[in-house]
C-alpha positions, 0 to 999 in steps of 0.5 A: 851370818849371811855375806853377799857373794860380791861386795864393792870394797876398797882394793889397797893395790889399785887404791881405789874401790872396786868389785871384789868376789868374796871367798870364806877363809879358814886357817891352814894346817900348823906346821909341827916343827915350827919354833912356835910350836916347839918352844909351846910343846916344852912348856907344856910338859914338865911340873911348871907352866900350862899342863896339856889336857886343862881347859878352862872355858868352852868357846862360842865362836870366832870372828869371820874372816873372809878373803876378797879378790879384786876384779881389776887387779886379781890381788887378795886381801883379807877382811874380818867380818864385824866385831861379835864372833859367829859360829859360821859365815854363809854366802848368799846370792 
């Protein structure tokens, strides 16, 4: 999917439409000692609940998220592109 490098979008901080720079965004590395991660690891052990290594379906793609940076106040906010899932996003000139 192709997406422009600069878009005119609403900035919730300036409360007006401004030109925004677009940058691709991905999740950071998960923290292994976070409460949710430890709770999930506990659920994978033993005989109850989900077991590790059991996968039912293959995911086809994710909804793409881009970070918009306001040119006026230089604050960042995310934007999810479209409702459909795509494999990757390409920023065009």
